[in-house]
Residue frames as qw, qx, qy, qz and C-alpha x, y, z in Angstrom:
[[0.084, 0.796, -0.164, -0.576, 30.25, -5.63, -23.45],
 [0.840, 0.526, 0.129, 0.029, 30.49, -6.20, -27.24],
 [0.486, -0.559, 0.457, 0.492, 34.01, -6.76, -28.49],
 [0.528, 0.681, -0.295, -0.413, 35.16, -5.96, -32.05],
 [0.909, -0.011, 0.401, 0.116, 36.05, -9.14, -33.89],
 [0.047, -0.695, 0.500, 0.514, 39.33, -8.79, -35.81],
 [0.092, 0.212, -0.881, -0.413, 38.72, -11.95, -37.79],
 [0.680, 0.123, 0.328, -0.644, 34.99, -12.58, -38.23],
 [0.740, 0.357, -0.461, -0.337, 35.69, -14.92, -41.12],
 [0.216, 0.342, -0.885, 0.232, 37.68, -17.16, -38.77],
 [0.275, 0.089, 0.797, -0.531, 34.53, -17.93, -36.80],
 [0.026, 0.348, 0.833, 0.430, 32.20, -18.22, -39.80],
 [0.002, -0.724, -0.523, 0.449, 30.34, -15.05, -38.77],
 [0.350, 0.800, 0.270, 0.407, 29.38, -11.99, -40.83],
 [0.362, 0.299, -0.232, 0.852, 31.39, -8.81, -40.34],
 [0.446, -0.740, -0.227, -0.450, 30.30, -7.22, -37.05],
 [0.182, -0.608, 0.579, -0.511, 30.95, -7.64, -33.36],
 [0.582, -0.082, -0.803, 0.097, 31.34, -10.60, -31.07],
 [0.457, -0.590, 0.129, -0.653, 29.03, -10.06, -28.11],
 [0.189, -0.326, 0.833, -0.405, 29.19, -11.81, -24.78],
 [0.729, 0.126, 0.438, -0.510, 25.79, -13.40, -25.30],
 [0.767, 0.487, -0.290, -0.300, 26.73, -14.79, -28.71],
 [0.091, 0.533, -0.835, 0.101, 29.55, -16.81, -27.17],
 [0.433, -0.038, 0.830, -0.349, 27.04, -19.28, -25.78],
 [0.734, 0.442, 0.084, -0.509, 25.09, -19.63, -29.06],
 [0.634, -0.184, 0.700, 0.270, 26.20, -22.93, -30.58],
 [0.612, 0.587, 0.500, 0.175, 24.70, -22.03, -33.95],
 [0.164, 0.984, -0.009, -0.069, 26.51, -18.71, -34.27],
 [0.011, -0.803, 0.593, 0.055, 30.15, -19.89, -34.16],
 [0.843, 0.257, -0.472, -0.017, 32.42, -22.84, -34.95],
 [0.824, -0.553, 0.066, 0.109, 34.03, -24.90, -32.18],
 [0.144, -0.841, 0.479, 0.206, 37.72, -24.31, -31.68],
 [0.624, -0.173, 0.727, 0.228, 38.70, -27.81, -32.83],
 [0.607, 0.609, 0.486, 0.155, 36.92, -27.33, -36.15],
 [0.132, 0.980, -0.095, -0.113, 38.48, -23.89, -36.45],
 [0.329, -0.658, 0.632, 0.244, 42.02, -25.28, -36.03],
 [0.661, 0.125, 0.716, 0.185, 41.23, -28.22, -38.29],
 [0.504, 0.802, 0.310, 0.079, 40.22, -25.71, -40.96],
 [0.018, -0.960, 0.247, 0.135, 43.10, -23.31, -40.34],
 [0.582, -0.443, 0.617, 0.290, 45.88, -25.95, -40.57],
 [0.643, 0.343, 0.588, 0.350, 45.07, -27.09, -44.14],
 [0.265, 0.947, 0.171, 0.058, 44.55, -23.48, -45.16],
 [0.274, -0.852, 0.389, 0.216, 48.01, -22.58, -43.83],
 [0.639, -0.164, 0.671, 0.338, 49.52, -25.58, -45.59],
 [0.555, 0.654, 0.468, 0.212, 47.79, -24.58, -48.81],
 [0.063, 0.991, -0.091, -0.072, 49.23, -21.06, -48.51],
 [0.464, -0.624, 0.563, 0.280, 52.68, -22.55, -47.95],
 [0.672, 0.164, 0.654, 0.306, 52.38, -24.88, -50.96],
 [0.415, 0.859, 0.278, 0.112, 51.24, -22.02, -53.15],
 [0.119, -0.940, 0.285, 0.143, 54.16, -19.91, -51.98],
 [0.581, -0.371, 0.658, 0.303, 56.63, -22.77, -52.57],
 [0.639, 0.448, 0.575, 0.246, 55.18, -23.49, -55.98],
 [0.259, 0.962, 0.087, 0.029, 55.36, -19.84, -56.91],
 [0.304, -0.813, 0.451, 0.210, 58.95, -19.60, -55.70],
 [0.657, -0.106, 0.679, 0.310, 59.95, -22.72, -57.61],
 [0.560, 0.677, 0.446, 0.172, 58.34, -21.37, -60.76],
 [0.216, 0.960, -0.029, 0.177, 60.04, -18.00, -60.60],
 [0.771, 0.169, -0.309, 0.531, 63.22, -19.09, -58.86],
 [0.035, -0.636, 0.238, -0.733, 62.91, -16.48, -56.14],
 [0.629, -0.283, -0.700, 0.186, 63.30, -18.48, -52.94],
 [0.196, -0.059, -0.462, 0.863, 63.91, -15.57, -50.47],
 [0.389, -0.121, -0.076, -0.910, 60.57, -14.03, -51.39],
 [0.671, -0.221, -0.652, -0.274, 58.91, -17.41, -50.92],
 [0.500, -0.214, -0.673, 0.502, 60.18, -17.64, -47.36],
 [0.030, 0.016, 0.225, -0.974, 59.15, -14.05, -46.67],
 [0.539, -0.167, -0.351, -0.747, 55.65, -14.69, -48.02],
 [0.672, -0.231, -0.704, -0.002, 55.38, -17.91, -46.04],
 [0.339, -0.140, -0.567, 0.737, 56.55, -16.18, -42.87],
 [0.230, -0.046, 0.043, -0.971, 54.12, -13.27, -43.37],
 [0.628, -0.204, -0.528, -0.534, 51.25, -15.65, -44.08],
 [0.608, -0.222, -0.715, 0.263, 52.04, -17.69, -40.98],
 [0.181, -0.085, -0.430, 0.881, 52.36, -14.61, -38.75],
 [0.378, -0.105, -0.127, -0.911, 49.13, -13.04, -40.00],
 [0.668, -0.222, -0.628, -0.331, 47.23, -16.32, -39.64],
 [0.527, -0.218, -0.679, 0.462, 48.51, -16.95, -36.12],
 [0.028, -0.005, -0.263, 0.965, 47.82, -13.33, -35.12],
 [0.506, -0.169, -0.278, -0.799, 44.24, -13.41, -36.35],
 [0.691, -0.239, -0.676, -0.087, 43.61, -16.77, -34.76],
 [0.405, -0.145, -0.598, 0.676, 45.04, -15.57, -31.42],
 [0.170, -0.053, 0.114, -0.977, 42.99, -12.39, -31.49],
 [0.629, -0.203, -0.444, -0.605, 39.85, -14.32, -32.26],
 [0.653, -0.205, -0.704, 0.192, 40.63, -16.83, -29.51],
 [0.206, -0.065, -0.467, 0.857, 41.25, -14.05, -26.96],
 [0.376, -0.128, -0.100, -0.912, 38.00, -12.34, -27.92],
 [0.702, -0.223, -0.588, -0.334, 36.16, -15.62, -27.49],
 [0.538, -0.164, -0.674, 0.480, 37.77, -16.27, -24.09],
 [0.003, -0.009, 0.283, -0.959, 36.92, -12.75, -22.88],
 [0.537, -0.185, -0.311, -0.762, 33.34, -13.17, -24.03],
 [0.711, -0.238, -0.660, -0.041, 33.04, -16.46, -22.16],
 [0.366, -0.102, -0.564, 0.733, 34.52, -14.88, -19.05],
 [0.247, -0.104, 0.046, -0.962, 32.00, -12.04, -19.26],
 [0.683, -0.226, -0.479, -0.504, 29.20, -14.60, -19.55],
 [0.630, -0.171, -0.692, 0.307, 30.57, -16.53, -16.58],
 [0.129, -0.026, -0.413, 0.901, 30.68, -13.35, -14.45],
 [0.451, -0.142, -0.161, -0.866, 27.15, -12.41, -15.50],
 [0.723, -0.208, -0.617, -0.231, 25.91, -15.91, -14.70],
 [0.471, -0.119, -0.655, 0.579, 27.61, -15.80, -11.30],
 [0.108, -0.036, 0.227, -0.967, 26.01, -12.42, -10.50],
 [0.605, -0.176, -0.370, -0.683, 22.61, -13.75, -11.59],
 [0.696, -0.199, -0.687, 0.064, 22.97, -16.85, -9.41],
 [0.280, -0.063, -0.541, 0.790, 24.06, -14.75, -6.42],
 [0.325, -0.105, 0.004, -0.940, 21.04, -12.47, -6.89],
 [0.717, -0.195, -0.505, -0.440, 18.69, -15.47, -7.09],
 [0.590, -0.119, -0.704, 0.377, 20.34, -17.00, -4.00],
 [0.041, -0.003, -0.400, 0.916, 19.85, -13.80, -1.98],
 [0.529, -0.130, -0.200, -0.814, 16.23, -13.60, -3.14],
 [0.721, -0.171, -0.657, -0.134, 15.70, -17.23, -2.11],
 [0.394, -0.090, -0.647, 0.647, 17.18, -16.51, 1.34],
 [0.211, -0.053, 0.175, -0.960, 14.88, -13.49, 1.76],
 [0.668, -0.148, -0.414, -0.600, 11.87, -15.54, 0.72],
 [0.640, -0.128, -0.732, 0.194, 12.88, -18.29, 3.15],
 [0.176, -0.053, -0.525, 0.831, 13.15, -15.77, 6.01],
 [0.419, -0.095, -0.068, -0.901, 9.78, -14.27, 5.10],
 [0.733, -0.169, -0.566, -0.338, 8.12, -17.70, 5.13],
 [0.521, -0.106, -0.701, 0.475, 9.84, -18.54, 8.42],
 [0.052, -0.025, 0.330, -0.942, 8.61, -15.27, 9.90],
 [0.593, -0.130, -0.261, -0.751, 5.07, -15.94, 8.69],
 [0.716, -0.130, -0.683, -0.062, 5.20, -19.46, 10.13],
 [0.506, -0.179, -0.617, 0.576, 6.30, -18.25, 13.58],
 [0.002, -0.150, -0.267, 0.952, 4.37, -14.98, 13.99],
 [0.271, 0.615, 0.680, -0.292, 0.76, -13.92, 14.12],
 [0.345, 0.452, 0.483, 0.666, -0.45, -12.25, 10.93],
 [0.134, -0.879, -0.367, -0.272, -2.55, -9.58, 12.67],
 [0.444, -0.894, 0.034, 0.051, -0.44, -8.45, 15.63],
 [0.482, 0.699, -0.472, 0.238, 3.03, -9.56, 14.55],
 [0.527, -0.591, 0.534, -0.296, 3.50, -11.29, 17.91],
 [0.073, 0.274, -0.957, -0.064, 5.05, -14.76, 18.19],
 [0.749, -0.137, -0.324, -0.562, 2.45, -17.47, 17.67],
 [0.866, -0.393, 0.191, -0.242, 1.84, -20.63, 19.66],
 [0.938, 0.210, -0.119, 0.247, 4.58, -22.60, 17.90],
 [0.399, 0.588, -0.337, 0.617, 7.30, -20.01, 18.54],
 [0.484, -0.643, 0.274, -0.527, 6.10, -19.54, 22.12],
 [0.976, -0.207, 0.034, -0.054, 6.48, -23.29, 22.74],
 [0.781, 0.357, -0.215, 0.464, 10.06, -23.19, 21.42],
 [0.093, 0.649, -0.321, 0.683, 11.02, -20.17, 23.51],
 [0.708, -0.542, 0.167, -0.422, 9.37, -21.63, 26.59],
 [0.984, -0.036, -0.094, 0.149, 11.39, -24.82, 26.17],
 [0.562, 0.462, -0.274, 0.629, 14.63, -22.83, 25.91],
 [0.252, -0.668, 0.241, -0.657, 13.66, -20.71, 28.94],
 [0.891, -0.401, 0.049, -0.205, 12.99, -23.85, 31.02],
 [0.892, 0.146, -0.176, 0.389, 16.37, -25.33, 30.04],
 [0.265, 0.586, -0.272, 0.716, 18.08, -22.05, 31.02],
 [0.537, -0.618, 0.169, -0.549, 16.20, -21.92, 34.32],
 [0.974, -0.208, -0.090, 0.029, 17.26, -25.50, 35.09],
 [0.720, 0.297, -0.241, 0.579, 20.91, -24.65, 34.53],
 [0.094, 0.507, -0.251, 0.819, 20.73, -21.43, 36.53],
 [0.303, -0.372, -0.798, 0.366, 18.41, -22.82, 39.24],
 [0.112, 0.083, 0.099, -0.985, 16.12, -19.81, 38.67],
 [0.354, 0.494, 0.716, -0.343, 12.40, -19.22, 38.15],
 [0.066, -0.044, -0.471, -0.878, 10.20, -18.20, 35.25],
 [0.344, 0.390, 0.621, -0.586, 6.53, -17.35, 35.05],
 [0.047, 0.248, 0.740, 0.624, 3.78, -17.64, 32.49],
 [0.304, 0.337, 0.364, -0.813, 0.77, -15.30, 32.29],
 [0.120, 0.328, 0.847, 0.401, -2.23, -16.64, 30.40],
 [0.165, 0.332, 0.203, -0.906, -4.54, -13.75, 29.45],
 [0.109, 0.434, 0.823, 0.351, -8.05, -13.99, 28.02],
 [0.148, -0.125, -0.033, -0.981, -10.17, -10.92, 27.19],
 [0.210, 0.337, 0.792, -0.463, -13.56, -10.84, 28.90],
 [0.426, 0.677, 0.542, -0.258, -16.60, -10.89, 26.60],
 [0.165, -0.388, 0.444, 0.791, -14.63, -9.86, 23.54],
 [0.190, 0.383, 0.820, 0.380, -17.42, -11.19, 21.31],
 [0.026, 0.834, 0.480, -0.269, -19.60, -8.30, 22.48],
 [0.136, -0.662, 0.243, 0.695, -17.04, -5.82, 21.16],
 [0.163, -0.055, 0.773, 0.611, -17.03, -7.51, 17.74],
 [0.088, 0.578, 0.801, 0.127, -20.82, -7.68, 17.64],
 [0.057, -0.852, -0.350, 0.385, -21.27, -4.05, 18.71],
 [0.012, -0.836, 0.233, 0.496, -18.51, -2.28, 16.75],
 [0.775, 0.588, -0.189, -0.130, -17.54, -4.74, 14.02],
 [0.938, -0.126, 0.079, 0.313, -14.63, -7.06, 13.49],
 [0.514, 0.633, -0.088, 0.572, -12.49, -4.30, 11.97],
 [0.260, -0.789, 0.266, -0.489, -12.50, -2.41, 15.27],
 [0.906, -0.393, 0.150, -0.054, -11.95, -5.67, 17.11],
 [0.858, 0.254, -0.030, 0.445, -8.82, -6.30, 15.04],
 [0.212, 0.727, -0.195, 0.623, -7.53, -2.77, 15.73],
 [0.609, -0.689, 0.191, -0.342, -8.17, -3.31, 19.42],
 [0.967, -0.168, 0.081, 0.175, -6.13, -6.52, 19.38],
 [0.647, 0.493, -0.099, 0.573, -3.26, -4.76, 17.59],
 [0.103, -0.764, 0.226, -0.596, -3.25, -1.92, 20.13],
 [0.823, -0.519, 0.133, -0.186, -3.51, -4.42, 22.97],
 [0.922, 0.113, -0.059, 0.365, -0.44, -6.24, 21.64],
 [0.343, 0.634, -0.197, 0.664, 1.49, -2.95, 21.72],
 [0.468, -0.708, 0.189, -0.495, 0.37, -2.30, 25.31],
 [0.954, -0.296, 0.038, 0.015, 1.38, -5.76, 26.43],
 [0.774, 0.317, -0.142, 0.530, 4.86, -5.40, 24.94],
 [0.079, 0.686, -0.209, 0.692, 5.23, -2.06, 26.73],
 [0.683, -0.616, 0.073, -0.385, 4.17, -3.58, 30.06],
 [0.941, -0.262, 0.120, 0.179, 6.99, -6.13, 30.24],
 [0.364, -0.670, 0.455, 0.459, 10.76, -6.15, 29.77],
 [0.466, 0.629, -0.434, -0.445, 12.37, -6.31, 26.36],
 [0.094, 0.335, -0.936, -0.059, 13.65, -9.85, 26.97],
 [0.478, 0.179, 0.748, -0.423, 10.19, -11.19, 27.86],
 [0.011, -0.088, -0.807, -0.584, 7.99, -12.81, 25.24],
 [0.487, 0.326, 0.370, -0.721, 4.44, -11.70, 24.45],
 [0.021, -0.004, 0.890, 0.455, 2.63, -14.17, 22.19],
 [0.638, 0.059, -0.019, -0.767, -0.84, -14.43, 20.74],
 [0.351, -0.108, 0.922, -0.124, -2.06, -17.86, 21.72],
 [0.023, 0.309, 0.846, 0.434, -5.18, -17.67, 19.58],
 [0.168, -0.754, -0.582, -0.256, -8.28, -15.49, 19.16],
 [0.189, -0.858, 0.076, -0.472, -8.42, -13.14, 22.14],
 [0.858, -0.490, 0.014, 0.151, -5.92, -15.16, 24.20],
 [0.346, 0.794, -0.405, 0.292, -2.38, -13.94, 24.90],
 [0.889, -0.349, -0.150, 0.257, 0.52, -15.46, 26.80],
 [0.068, 0.904, -0.348, 0.240, 3.38, -13.57, 28.44],
 [0.902, -0.058, -0.278, 0.324, 6.60, -15.43, 29.23],
 [0.216, -0.922, 0.248, -0.206, 8.52, -13.80, 32.09],
 [0.845, 0.185, -0.371, 0.338, 12.10, -15.01, 32.28],
 [0.454, 0.210, -0.456, 0.736, 14.19, -14.65, 35.41],
 [0.451, -0.674, -0.092, -0.578, 11.49, -13.77, 37.94],
 [0.030, -0.419, 0.738, -0.527, 12.14, -14.15, 41.66],
 [0.072, 0.172, 0.943, -0.277, 8.92, -16.02, 42.33],
 [0.023, 0.620, 0.766, 0.168, 5.13, -15.86, 42.41],
 [0.126, -0.789, -0.295, 0.524, 5.09, -12.37, 44.00],
 [0.143, -0.418, 0.413, 0.796, 7.14, -10.94, 41.14],
 [0.057, 0.239, 0.823, 0.512, 4.86, -12.60, 38.58],
 [0.054, -0.731, -0.664, 0.148, 1.76, -11.24, 40.36],
 [0.130, -0.677, -0.022, 0.724, 3.23, -7.72, 40.24],
 [0.054, -0.176, 0.623, 0.760, 3.72, -7.98, 36.46],
 [0.002, 0.462, 0.859, 0.222, 0.21, -9.41, 36.09],
 [0.053, -0.764, -0.437, 0.471, -1.17, -6.31, 37.83],
 [0.060, -0.522, 0.304, 0.794, 0.69, -4.07, 35.36],
 [0.030, 0.081, 0.828, 0.554, -0.65, -6.10, 32.46],
 [0.012, -0.623, -0.776, 0.096, -4.19, -5.89, 33.84],
 [0.035, -0.733, -0.167, 0.659, -3.94, -2.10, 34.11],
 [0.045, -0.320, 0.556, 0.766, -2.70, -1.85, 30.52],
 [0.008, 0.309, 0.886, 0.347, -5.63, -3.93, 29.28],
 [0.064, -0.701, -0.666, 0.247, -8.25, -1.98, 31.24],
 [0.079, -0.427, 0.079, 0.897, -7.16, 1.44, 29.92],
 [0.571, 0.609, 0.366, -0.411, -9.93, 2.73, 27.59],
 [0.421, 0.075, 0.650, 0.628, -9.75, 2.07, 23.87],
 [0.270, 0.532, 0.072, -0.799, -11.05, 4.82, 21.59],
 [0.317, 0.297, 0.799, 0.415, -13.33, 4.19, 18.63],
 [0.018, 0.635, 0.392, 0.666, -14.56, 7.38, 16.97],
 [0.286, -0.600, 0.160, -0.730, -16.52, 9.04, 19.81],
 [0.885, -0.379, -0.201, -0.182, -16.58, 5.89, 21.91],
 [0.008, -0.603, 0.730, -0.321, -14.32, 4.87, 24.77],
 [0.903, -0.111, -0.351, -0.222, -14.38, 1.13, 25.32],
 [0.222, -0.583, 0.709, -0.327, -13.04, -0.38, 28.51],
 [0.885, 0.011, -0.422, -0.195, -12.57, -4.13, 28.58],
 [0.581, -0.615, 0.501, -0.184, -11.28, -6.51, 31.20],
 [0.635, 0.390, -0.665, -0.048, -9.14, -9.60, 31.10],
 [0.881, -0.432, 0.144, -0.126, -8.81, -12.74, 33.15],
 [0.342, 0.691, -0.621, 0.142, -5.20, -13.69, 33.90],
 [0.952, -0.307, 0.002, -0.010, -3.83, -17.00, 35.10],
 [0.055, 0.810, -0.572, 0.114, -0.28, -17.35, 36.41],
 [0.985, -0.134, -0.049, 0.098, 2.00, -20.38, 36.58],
 [0.106, -0.864, 0.490, -0.031, 5.56, -20.42, 37.90],
 [0.867, 0.236, -0.412, 0.152, 8.42, -22.79, 37.12],
 [0.309, 0.078, -0.926, -0.202, 9.17, -25.16, 38.78],
 [0.302, 0.036, 0.690, -0.657, 6.30, -25.03, 41.28],
 [0.667, 0.371, 0.274, -0.585, 3.49, -25.37, 38.69],
 [0.900, 0.408, 0.150, -0.017, 5.24, -27.55, 36.13],
 [0.478, -0.553, 0.501, 0.463, 8.57, -28.47, 34.56],
 [0.414, 0.182, 0.696, 0.557, 7.58, -28.64, 30.88],
 [0.112, -0.006, -0.244, -0.963, 6.00, -26.16, 28.45],
 [0.434, -0.359, -0.676, -0.476, 2.72, -28.08, 28.30],
 [0.466, -0.474, -0.663, 0.345, 2.45, -28.31, 32.09],
 [0.178, -0.287, -0.200, 0.920, 3.08, -24.57, 32.58],
 [0.239, -0.099, -0.405, -0.877, 0.59, -23.58, 29.86],
 [0.480, -0.407, -0.743, -0.229, -2.06, -25.97, 31.24],
 [0.399, -0.439, -0.567, 0.571, -1.59, -24.67, 34.77],
 [0.032, -0.197, -0.017, 0.980, -1.78, -21.01, 33.72],
 [0.330, -0.205, -0.587, -0.710, -4.84, -21.75, 31.56],
 [0.470, -0.466, -0.749, 0.043, -6.60, -23.46, 34.47],
 [0.279, -0.416, -0.396, 0.769, -5.83, -20.54, 36.79],
 [0.094, 0.019, -0.262, -0.960, -7.16, -18.14, 34.16],
 [0.417, -0.360, -0.683, -0.480, -10.46, -20.01, 33.94],
 [0.425, -0.497, -0.650, 0.386, -10.81, -19.95, 37.71],
 [0.133, -0.297, -0.122, 0.938, -10.26, -16.18, 37.62],
 [0.227, -0.119, -0.498, -0.828, -12.82, -15.84, 34.80],
 [0.441, -0.458, -0.757, -0.154, -15.45, -17.85, 36.68],
 [0.343, -0.456, -0.499, 0.652, -14.88, -15.72, 39.76],
 [0.006, 0.338, -0.028, -0.941, -15.43, -12.51, 37.77],
 [0.067, 0.279, 0.815, 0.503, -18.12, -13.86, 35.43],
 [0.017, -0.731, -0.668, 0.141, -21.21, -12.29, 37.07],
 [0.099, -0.813, -0.120, 0.561, -19.84, -8.73, 36.90],
 [0.323, -0.309, 0.492, 0.747, -17.77, -8.53, 33.75],
 [0.214, 0.410, 0.721, 0.516, -20.39, -8.90, 30.98],
 [0.067, -0.872, -0.484, 0.033, -22.76, -6.38, 32.51],
 [0.331, -0.713, 0.089, 0.612, -19.88, -3.96, 33.07],
 [0.303, -0.110, 0.592, 0.738, -18.79, -4.18, 29.47],
 [0.096, 0.585, 0.714, 0.373, -22.31, -3.96, 28.10],
 [0.182, -0.870, -0.348, 0.300, -22.99, -0.99, 30.35],
 [0.309, -0.540, 0.273, 0.734, -19.92, 0.80, 29.03],
 [0.218, 0.165, 0.703, 0.656, -20.98, 0.12, 25.44],
 [0.022, -0.753, -0.644, -0.134, -24.54, 1.36, 26.09],
 [0.266, -0.793, -0.149, 0.528, -23.18, 4.45, 27.80],
 [0.256, -0.337, 0.445, 0.789, -20.95, 5.38, 24.88],
 [0.132, 0.409, 0.761, 0.486, -23.79, 4.67, 22.48],
 [0.103, -0.843, -0.509, 0.137, -26.08, 7.05, 24.44],
 [0.271, -0.672, 0.102, 0.681, -23.38, 9.74, 24.40],
 [0.233, -0.041, 0.638, 0.733, -22.94, 9.37, 20.65],
 [0.034, 0.618, 0.737, 0.271, -26.72, 9.49, 20.12],
 [0.180, -0.842, -0.320, 0.395, -27.00, 12.65, 22.25],
 [0.262, -0.469, 0.325, 0.778, -24.28, 14.31, 20.18],
 [0.158, 0.256, 0.744, 0.597, -26.13, 13.44, 16.99],
 [0.064, -0.782, -0.620, -0.001, -29.38, 14.96, 18.38],
 [0.251, -0.773, -0.076, 0.578, -27.59, 18.14, 19.48],
 [0.256, -0.250, 0.514, 0.780, -25.88, 18.52, 16.11],
 [0.111, 0.472, 0.761, 0.431, -29.20, 18.08, 14.27],
 [0.113, -0.857, -0.443, 0.238, -30.72, 20.90, 16.32]]
């Protein structure tokens, strides 16, 4: 906030105001030491003039009064100018502190955004492989302390390339986003659903009772995946192969559990391989025929 300067001449400035920003301008004002060095000889000169005048006219009481008034006015103006300068510097210091705090908060937000991008999938918002590995390591350490179990579901969509080739990658991306929502709804809030890569997902089930409990959750996940997905007038039903691994029976480290679940998933995929592609292609051809029939009927 601009402050009126009672003694602009004392700071070698034109008549005006002393703003907070001008306090930091080294070319706009005189340092305090130079100011005092200039004011002291000036005060002495005033005193000598007053003494000389008093000696010439023989009126000593008026000399002392003039000297006292000159000294009081000089000190008053210097103090007011010094206070204005101190207030201006304090205002600048507060403004600088607020600016630094704002920049610090912005840097923290940017850091959190980068951390979130580094640990989550861009498309689905699910934890990525790196964050899954960290959470799996913490879950194993907790299970060791509590002497409990945990399970890992490794899920791979069957013939997902056919969906992308038939309906485009944009629909494929929307399908993956909706699938991520379904998977989160199929498990507990404390469980982790991660996108492992491409059309592969991993579900970390913490605190399961054993393989039977994990198999029950895998059935729920399978049902959620197989529910039809809508695309315009099409209803697309896809399948998924799921492999299950349980701690500590199938491994005691994150890599061992992931490898075991992945191997079980591939065995499940090979077992279902003869039927799944034809089933998916048949569903796509069926929806295509329905769409074509609707177009013919509408043209009539």
